[in-house]
KOLLUM-151084 format. One record per residue: x, y, z of N, C-alpha, C, O in turn; residue in three letters. Coordinates in Angstrom, 1 decimal, always signed. Example, Ala and Ser with C-alpha at 12.3 -4.5 7.8 and 13.67 -1.06 7.14 Angstrom:
BEGIN
- +13.2 / -5.7 / +7.8 / +12.3 / -4.5 / +7.8 / +13.2 / -3.3 / +7.8 / +14.2 / -3.3 / +8.5 / ALA $
- +12.8 / -2.2 / +7.1 / +13.7 / -1.1 / +7.1 / +12.9 / +0.0 / +7.9 / +13.4 / +1.1 / +8.0 / SER $
This chain:
BEGIN
- +77.6 / -19.0 / -16.6 / +78.1 / -20.2 / -17.1 / +78.2 / -21.3 / -16.0 / +77.9 / -22.4 / -16.2 / MET $
- +78.8 / -20.9 / -14.9 / +78.9 / -21.8 / -13.8 / +77.6 / -22.3 / -13.3 / +77.5 / -23.5 / -12.9 / LEU $
- +76.6 / -21.5 / -13.3 / +75.3 / -21.9 / -12.8 / +74.7 / -22.9 / -13.7 / +74.1 / -23.9 / -13.2 / LEU $
- +74.8 / -22.8 / -15.0 / +74.3 / -23.8 / -15.9 / +75.0 / -25.1 / -15.8 / +74.4 / -26.1 / -16.0 / SER $
- +76.3 / -25.1 / -15.6 / +77.0 / -26.3 / -15.4 / +76.6 / -27.0 / -14.1 / +76.4 / -28.2 / -14.1 / LYS $
- +76.4 / -26.2 / -13.1 / +75.9 / -26.8 / -11.8 / +74.5 / -27.4 / -12.0 / +74.2 / -28.5 / -11.5 / THR $
- +73.6 / -26.7 / -12.7 / +72.3 / -27.2 / -13.0 / +72.3 / -28.5 / -13.8 / +71.6 / -29.4 / -13.5 / GLY $
- +73.2 / -28.6 / -14.8 / +73.4 / -29.8 / -15.6 / +73.9 / -31.0 / -14.7 / +73.4 / -32.1 / -14.8 / LEU $
- +74.8 / -30.7 / -13.8 / +75.3 / -31.7 / -13.0 / +74.2 / -32.2 / -12.0 / +74.1 / -33.4 / -11.7 / LEU $
- +73.5 / -31.3 / -11.5 / +72.4 / -31.6 / -10.6 / +71.3 / -32.5 / -11.3 / +70.8 / -33.5 / -10.7 / LEU $
- +71.0 / -32.1 / -12.5 / +70.0 / -32.9 / -13.3 / +70.6 / -34.3 / -13.6 / +69.8 / -35.3 / -13.5 / ALA $
- +71.8 / -34.4 / -13.9 / +72.4 / -35.7 / -14.2 / +72.4 / -36.6 / -13.0 / +72.1 / -37.8 / -13.1 / ALA $
- +72.8 / -36.0 / -11.9 / +72.8 / -36.8 / -10.6 / +71.4 / -37.3 / -10.2 / +71.2 / -38.4 / -9.8 / ALA $
- +70.4 / -36.4 / -10.5 / +69.0 / -36.8 / -10.2 / +68.6 / -38.0 / -11.1 / +68.0 / -39.0 / -10.6 / THR $
- +68.9 / -37.9 / -12.4 / +68.5 / -39.0 / -13.3 / +69.3 / -40.3 / -12.9 / +68.6 / -41.4 / -12.9 / VAL $
- +70.5 / -40.2 / -12.6 / +71.3 / -41.4 / -12.3 / +70.8 / -42.0 / -11.0 / +70.9 / -43.2 / -10.8 / LEU $
- +70.4 / -41.2 / -10.0 / +69.9 / -41.8 / -8.8 / +68.7 / -42.6 / -9.0 / +68.4 / -43.6 / -8.2 / SER $
- +67.8 / -42.2 / -10.0 / +66.7 / -43.0 / -10.3 / +67.1 / -44.4 / -10.9 / +66.4 / -45.4 / -10.6 / GLY $
- +68.2 / -44.4 / -11.6 / +68.7 / -45.7 / -12.1 / +69.2 / -46.6 / -11.1 / +69.3 / -47.8 / -11.3 / CYS $
- +69.6 / -46.1 / -10.0 / +70.2 / -46.9 / -8.9 / +69.2 / -47.7 / -8.1 / +69.6 / -48.4 / -7.2 / MET $
- +67.9 / -47.5 / -8.4 / +66.9 / -48.3 / -7.7 / +67.1 / -49.8 / -7.8 / +66.7 / -50.6 / -7.0 / MET $
- +67.8 / -50.2 / -8.9 / +68.1 / -51.6 / -9.1 / +67.2 / -52.3 / -10.0 / +66.3 / -51.7 / -10.6 / GLY $
- +67.5 / -53.5 / -10.2 / +66.7 / -54.4 / -11.1 / +65.4 / -54.8 / -10.4 / +65.5 / -55.3 / -9.2 / ASP $
- +64.3 / -54.6 / -11.0 / +63.0 / -55.1 / -10.4 / +63.1 / -56.5 / -9.9 / +62.4 / -56.9 / -9.0 / PRO $
- +63.8 / -57.4 / -10.6 / +63.9 / -58.8 / -10.2 / +64.3 / -59.0 / -8.8 / +64.0 / -60.0 / -8.1 / ARG $
- +65.1 / -58.0 / -8.3 / +65.6 / -58.2 / -6.9 / +64.5 / -57.9 / -5.9 / +64.6 / -58.2 / -4.7 / SER $
- +63.3 / -57.4 / -6.3 / +62.2 / -57.1 / -5.5 / +61.1 / -58.1 / -5.6 / +60.0 / -58.0 / -5.0 / TYR $
- +61.2 / -59.1 / -6.4 / +60.1 / -60.1 / -6.8 / +59.7 / -60.9 / -5.5 / +60.5 / -61.3 / -4.7 / GLU $
- +58.4 / -61.1 / -5.5 / +57.8 / -62.0 / -4.5 / +57.7 / -63.4 / -5.1 / +58.1 / -63.5 / -6.3 / SER $
- +57.3 / -64.3 / -4.3 / +57.0 / -65.6 / -4.9 / +55.7 / -65.4 / -5.8 / +54.8 / -64.7 / -5.3 / THR $
- +55.7 / -66.0 / -7.0 / +54.5 / -65.8 / -7.8 / +53.2 / -66.1 / -7.1 / +53.1 / -67.0 / -6.2 / PRO $
- +52.1 / -65.3 / -7.4 / +50.8 / -65.4 / -6.7 / +49.8 / -65.8 / -7.7 / +49.8 / -65.3 / -8.8 / VAL $
- +48.9 / -66.8 / -7.4 / +47.9 / -67.2 / -8.3 / +46.6 / -66.5 / -7.8 / +46.2 / -66.5 / -6.6 / GLU $
- +45.9 / -65.9 / -8.8 / +44.6 / -65.2 / -8.5 / +43.5 / -65.9 / -9.3 / +43.6 / -66.0 / -10.6 / VAL $
- +42.5 / -66.3 / -8.7 / +41.3 / -66.9 / -9.3 / +40.5 / -65.8 / -9.9 / +40.1 / -64.9 / -9.2 / ASP $
- +40.1 / -66.0 / -11.2 / +39.2 / -65.1 / -11.8 / +38.0 / -65.9 / -12.5 / +38.1 / -67.1 / -12.6 / THR $
- +37.0 / -65.2 / -13.0 / +35.9 / -65.9 / -13.7 / +36.4 / -66.6 / -15.0 / +35.8 / -67.6 / -15.4 / ALA $
- +37.5 / -66.2 / -15.5 / +38.1 / -66.8 / -16.8 / +39.2 / -67.8 / -16.5 / +39.6 / -68.5 / -17.4 / LYS $
- +39.5 / -67.9 / -15.2 / +40.6 / -68.9 / -14.9 / +41.6 / -68.3 / -14.0 / +41.5 / -67.1 / -13.5 / GLY $
- +42.7 / -69.0 / -13.7 / +43.8 / -68.6 / -12.8 / +44.8 / -67.7 / -13.6 / +45.2 / -68.1 / -14.7 / VAL $
- +45.1 / -66.6 / -13.0 / +46.2 / -65.7 / -13.5 / +47.3 / -65.8 / -12.5 / +47.1 / -65.7 / -11.3 / VAL $
- +48.5 / -66.1 / -13.0 / +49.7 / -66.1 / -12.1 / +50.4 / -64.7 / -12.2 / +50.7 / -64.2 / -13.3 / THR $
- +50.5 / -64.1 / -11.1 / +51.1 / -62.7 / -11.0 / +52.5 / -62.7 / -10.4 / +52.8 / -63.5 / -9.5 / CYS $
- +53.3 / -61.9 / -10.9 / +54.6 / -61.6 / -10.3 / +54.4 / -60.2 / -9.6 / +54.3 / -59.2 / -10.3 / GLN $
- +54.4 / -60.2 / -8.3 / +54.3 / -59.0 / -7.5 / +55.7 / -58.6 / -7.0 / +56.6 / -59.5 / -7.0 / LEU $
- +55.8 / -57.4 / -6.7 / +57.1 / -56.9 / -6.2 / +56.9 / -56.4 / -4.8 / +56.3 / -57.1 / -4.0 / TYR $
- +57.5 / -55.3 / -4.5 / +57.3 / -54.9 / -3.1 / +56.0 / -54.3 / -2.8 / +55.2 / -54.0 / -3.8 / THR $
- +55.6 / -54.2 / -1.6 / +54.3 / -53.6 / -1.2 / +54.2 / -52.1 / -1.6 / +53.2 / -51.6 / -1.7 / ARG $
- +55.4 / -51.5 / -1.7 / +55.4 / -50.1 / -2.0 / +55.4 / -49.8 / -3.5 / +55.2 / -48.7 / -3.9 / GLU $
- +55.7 / -50.8 / -4.4 / +55.9 / -50.6 / -5.8 / +54.9 / -51.4 / -6.6 / +55.3 / -52.3 / -7.3 / ARG $
- +53.7 / -51.1 / -6.6 / +52.6 / -51.8 / -7.3 / +52.8 / -51.6 / -8.8 / +52.3 / -52.5 / -9.6 / VAL $
- +53.4 / -50.5 / -9.2 / +53.5 / -50.2 / -10.7 / +54.1 / -51.3 / -11.5 / +53.8 / -51.5 / -12.6 / LEU $
- +55.0 / -52.1 / -10.9 / +55.7 / -53.2 / -11.6 / +54.9 / -54.5 / -11.7 / +55.3 / -55.3 / -12.5 / TRP $
- +53.9 / -54.7 / -10.9 / +53.2 / -55.9 / -10.8 / +52.6 / -56.3 / -12.2 / +52.1 / -55.4 / -12.9 / ASP $
- +52.8 / -57.6 / -12.6 / +52.3 / -58.0 / -13.9 / +52.0 / -59.5 / -13.9 / +52.4 / -60.2 / -13.0 / ARG $
- +51.3 / -59.9 / -15.0 / +51.0 / -61.3 / -15.1 / +52.2 / -62.1 / -15.8 / +52.9 / -61.5 / -16.6 / SER $
- +52.4 / -63.3 / -15.3 / +53.4 / -64.1 / -15.9 / +52.8 / -65.4 / -16.6 / +53.4 / -66.2 / -17.2 / ILE $
- +51.5 / -65.6 / -16.3 / +50.7 / -66.7 / -16.9 / +49.2 / -66.3 / -16.8 / +48.8 / -65.7 / -15.8 / ASN $
- +48.5 / -66.6 / -17.9 / +47.1 / -66.2 / -17.9 / +46.3 / -67.3 / -18.7 / +46.9 / -68.0 / -19.5 / ARG $
- +45.0 / -67.3 / -18.5 / +44.2 / -68.2 / -19.3 / +44.2 / -67.7 / -20.8 / +44.4 / -66.5 / -21.1 / PRO $
- +44.0 / -68.7 / -21.7 / +44.0 / -68.3 / -23.1 / +42.9 / -67.4 / -23.6 / +43.1 / -66.7 / -24.6 / GLY $
- +41.9 / -67.3 / -22.8 / +40.7 / -66.5 / -23.2 / +40.8 / -65.1 / -22.5 / +39.8 / -64.3 / -22.5 / ASN $
- +42.0 / -64.7 / -22.1 / +42.2 / -63.4 / -21.4 / +43.4 / -62.7 / -22.0 / +44.4 / -63.3 / -22.3 / MET $
- +43.2 / -61.4 / -22.3 / +44.3 / -60.6 / -22.9 / +45.4 / -60.3 / -21.9 / +45.2 / -60.4 / -20.6 / SER $
- +46.6 / -60.0 / -22.3 / +47.7 / -59.6 / -21.5 / +47.3 / -58.4 / -20.6 / +47.6 / -58.4 / -19.4 / VAL $
- +46.7 / -57.4 / -21.3 / +46.3 / -56.2 / -20.5 / +45.3 / -56.6 / -19.4 / +45.4 / -56.0 / -18.3 / GLU $
- +44.3 / -57.4 / -19.7 / +43.3 / -57.8 / -18.6 / +44.0 / -58.6 / -17.5 / +43.8 / -58.3 / -16.3 / GLU $
- +44.9 / -59.5 / -17.8 / +45.7 / -60.2 / -16.8 / +46.6 / -59.3 / -16.0 / +46.7 / -59.5 / -14.8 / ALA $
- +47.2 / -58.4 / -16.7 / +48.1 / -57.4 / -15.9 / +47.2 / -56.6 / -15.0 / +47.7 / -56.3 / -13.9 / ASP $
- +46.0 / -56.2 / -15.4 / +45.2 / -55.4 / -14.5 / +44.7 / -56.3 / -13.3 / +44.6 / -55.7 / -12.2 / ASN $
- +44.5 / -57.6 / -13.5 / +44.2 / -58.4 / -12.3 / +45.4 / -58.4 / -11.4 / +45.2 / -58.4 / -10.1 / VAL $
- +46.6 / -58.4 / -11.9 / +47.8 / -58.5 / -11.0 / +48.0 / -57.1 / -10.3 / +48.4 / -57.1 / -9.2 / CYS $
- +47.7 / -56.0 / -11.0 / +47.9 / -54.7 / -10.4 / +46.9 / -54.6 / -9.2 / +47.2 / -54.1 / -8.2 / LEU $
- +45.7 / -55.1 / -9.4 / +44.7 / -55.1 / -8.4 / +45.1 / -56.0 / -7.2 / +45.0 / -55.6 / -6.0 / ALA $
- +45.7 / -57.2 / -7.5 / +46.2 / -58.0 / -6.5 / +47.4 / -57.4 / -5.7 / +47.4 / -57.5 / -4.5 / ALA $
- +48.2 / -56.7 / -6.4 / +49.3 / -55.9 / -5.8 / +48.8 / -54.8 / -4.9 / +49.4 / -54.6 / -3.8 / GLY $
- +47.8 / -54.2 / -5.3 / +47.2 / -53.1 / -4.5 / +46.6 / -53.7 / -3.2 / +46.7 / -53.1 / -2.2 / GLN $
- +45.9 / -54.8 / -3.3 / +45.3 / -55.5 / -2.1 / +46.5 / -55.8 / -1.2 / +46.3 / -55.7 / +0.0 / ARG $
- +47.6 / -56.4 / -1.7 / +48.7 / -56.7 / -0.9 / +49.3 / -55.5 / -0.2 / +49.6 / -55.5 / +1.0 / TRP $
- +49.4 / -54.4 / -1.0 / +50.0 / -53.2 / -0.5 / +49.1 / -52.7 / +0.7 / +49.6 / -52.2 / +1.7 / LYS $
- +47.7 / -52.8 / +0.5 / +46.8 / -52.3 / +1.5 / +46.7 / -53.3 / +2.7 / +46.0 / -52.9 / +3.7 / ASP $
- +47.4 / -54.4 / +2.7 / +47.4 / -55.3 / +3.8 / +46.2 / -56.3 / +3.8 / +46.0 / -57.0 / +4.7 / GLY $
- +45.5 / -56.5 / +2.6 / +44.4 / -57.4 / +2.6 / +44.9 / -58.8 / +2.1 / +44.1 / -59.7 / +1.9 / ALA $
């Protein structure tokens, strides 16, 4: 019984430590504009280590949100790689 309580406490501590990463807004860069064939996409990038959060905050009307977000993920990856 003690072992299962210890396991539960360890699991809870692990989950809570993930929540302590903080609010993504505290990691935001200055918005970045990326030129594409369809127009300019404005991206919100975060840290160089956390490309997963990068997303579009403005896009041309002829571009889907998914396409614009992919442009921003690629821009974040270039930033992460130092380009």
